[in-house]
N, C-alpha and C positions, 0 to 999 in steps of 0.2 A: 525470489520465492516462487515456488511452484503452486499451481492451483490446488493441489492436494493438501497443502499446508494451511490453507486459508482458514478453515473452521477452527483449528486449534490455536491459531494466532490472533484471532479477533480479540480486541480489547486488551492486547498485550503489547509490550514494547518491541519495536523493530528498529533496524538501522537503515537509514537512507543518507547517502553521502557523508557517512561518519557521524551523523547526529541521531539521537534517539527520539522516536516519535511513538505515539499510540496508534496502533493499527485499528481504524474505525470501520472500514468496509472495503468491499471489492465490487467493481461494476464491470459488466461486459459491455464493450463499446464496439462500434463498427466504423471504420475509416470511411469518410464521405467519398473520397476519390477512388480508392482502390477496392473498397468493399470488404477488406479483410477485417476479421474480428480480433480484438485484443482485450486483455484485462487491465483495468486501471485500479490502483490502490488509493484509498483516502486515508491520509495520515493527519493526526492532530498533534500539535505541540503541547506537551504537558505543562509548560511554563506559561503559555498564553493560550487560553481557551478559544480565542477568535481566529487563531492561525490554523489554516487548513492547507495541506500540501496534497496535490494529486500527481501521481507518477505511475509509470508502468509497474505492474506487479513484479516483473523480473528485476527491477532496480532495488528492491528491498530485501533485507536478510533478517532472519530471526535472531533475537538476542539469546545467546546461550549463557546460562548462569551456573 
């Protein structure tokens, strides 16, 4: 996913590793050693509310219906 698609995808289903998750948020992070910035996505499992997955924003895709 590109950073331009974040606003329209919030609180909607996305795909990560072939599984559907709820896209809950996006955070800007800075790598401690390299100092490079990157975006991290926060995903929630709709079947288990306590399950949270954090991954790179580029690793998720929008679900097309």
